[in-house]
N, C-alpha and C positions, 0 to 999 in steps of 0.2 A: 777465377777459377778459371785456367789450360784444361784444353780437350785433353793435354797429354798430364796431367791434373787429376781430371775425372779418371782416365783411364785408370791409373796407377792407383785411386783410392778404390775405385770396383774391379782390380785384378788383387789388391790384398783381402776385400769384404769375399771374395771368391775362394779365396783360400783359408780364411776364417771359416766358411761354411763349409766347407771340404773337409776342414779337422772338425768341424760338431757331425758328420754325418760319419765318419770314418769313426769317432768315440760312440758312438750307437753301432754301429757297424760291429766294430771292435767289442762293445758288451754283450752281443749278441750269439758272434762265435767263442767267446771265453768259454759263455753260460754252456753252449754245447759242449764245449769240450769239458767243461763242468761234470756233464751227465745231465742236465736240466731237459727235460721236457719241453720239445718244442709249443704245443698244444694240451689241452685237458686231456689225461688220460680217456675222459668220456668217451674221445676220439672227436667233438663238434666244437665247434666257438660258438660263441653266445656274446653279444654286443652287453648284455651287464649279468650279475652275478648277484642275484638279488640276498642271499642267505652269506651271511657274513662268519656262519662258524659252522657251513658246507664243506664238503670236500671240492665242491665250484668254486671257494675261493679261490683269489688268485692266480686262476686258472683262465680266464677268458678276459676280453677288451676291459672291462672297467668292473668295479664291486665296489663295496662299499668302503673302500680303503683310496679311491681314486683319487678323494679331496685331500686327504693328506699331500697326494704328492702335487695338486694343485698349489695345496700351501707354501710345498718345495719349491716350485718356482718361483713364489712372490716371495720368499727368503730370499733366494738366492739372488734374483733380481736385486733386492735392496743389498747382499754383500757384495756383488759383481758391482755394484753402482756406486758404491762405499770406495772399492779398491783399486777398481779399474777408470774410476772415473776421465779419464780423457782417451780411451780408447773406445774403438767405435761397438757398436751393441751386438756385432757377431762374435765378438774378443767376450767380451762379457757371457754371451748365452754357449762357449765355448767353455769360461768356467763352469757355470750353470750343470751342464751338462757331465764334467768331470766329477766333481762332485757327483751326482744323481748316478749317475753309472759305476760310480765306486761303489757306493752306498749299495745299490743292486746288486753288484758282485759280493760285495758283503754278507750283506742278510741273506743271500741264497748259499753259502755255505753253509757246511755242518755246523760251524759252533755256533753261528748267530741262528740256525734250525734248533739246534737242542736249546739255545739260551731260551728263545719263543716257547719251546715245549717244552719247559719245565717253569720258568719264572712267569708266566701269560696266562690266561682262557686260550691261548692257540696248539689247543691238548694234540690238536689234527694236523697241523699244520707241519707241510713236507716241502713247502718251500716255492715260489713260483715256478710256474709254467716259463720257458722264453717269451712266447708272446704276452704275456701281461708285465713281465718287465719292461718285456721295449716301450711298452704301451704305459707303464707307469711315469717312466723316463719323457715320454710323450706330452704326458701329461704335465708331467713337471716343466716341458718347453711351452706347452697354452697357458700356464700360469707364469711364467717368466716374460712372457708377452701379453698379457693381460697389467700383469704390475709394469710393466714399461709404459703403457699407454696408459691406464686409470689412474686416478686421483688416491693418492696415500689414504686419506681415508676410507673410499670405498673400497680398496682392498684390506685393508685392515677388517672394516665390515664382513666385510665376503669371508674372511680365514677367518673370524670369530663367528659367524653363524655356520659355517661349516665343521667348527670344533663341538660348538653346541648341539648342532642335529645331529650330526655321526655319535656325539657320547649320549646324548638322549636317546636314539632310534637302535645302536646297536651294543651300548658303554662302552666305544672303546672309540679312539679319537688322536692323532698323532700326540696329543700334549701324553692323554696316559700309555702311550706304543713308548715312546719314549722314556717317560717315566719308571714304567714296568720290566725294561727290557735294562735299563740301567741301577734302577733302586728299586724292585719288587718289593708292594706293601701287599701283605697279604689281606687286609680291608679291601684295599684297591679291587683284589683279585676277587675277595668272597662276592663284592656288589656287582662285577664284574657278568660270574658264572651266576647269580641271579637272577637270570632270564626268563 
């Protein structure tokens, strides 16, 4: 590989990474325009919110739904690896960020917030703070990079552990969240409420 080829590859990688940063910035700006609160209305920022059904959930840096976003990263890496096999890692990351940012915008729209409040146990859910939503995207990216470097079996084992642990601890996880959003079951909702 010549110096010119290396320089050209570095420039392309830089463009992909700038596009990735632009997606996250655009997510934040759009949520601000949507009227989302920048941080928790409590006025302070916690590293971790331990109460899954409390008013601080989805408002701080991390919460019990953070493992779900890490699993998003695992899944999106797998998808990007399949559909963008010959593209650089930064291009695959861009695809993952576009999906996650799109979900964060949709999740914080009135239609999905209302759906969560009527179909799931999230009766007091009013959407994420902008900080929490941005951190969800960053945690997805961390999961993406982990899946890129780790053996598939380890990635799957960690995803299963996250699902089982949060399912046991807070009676919710990525699988149940998707199920209850798409096809709510009263039996699952009753089980979740019986904490």
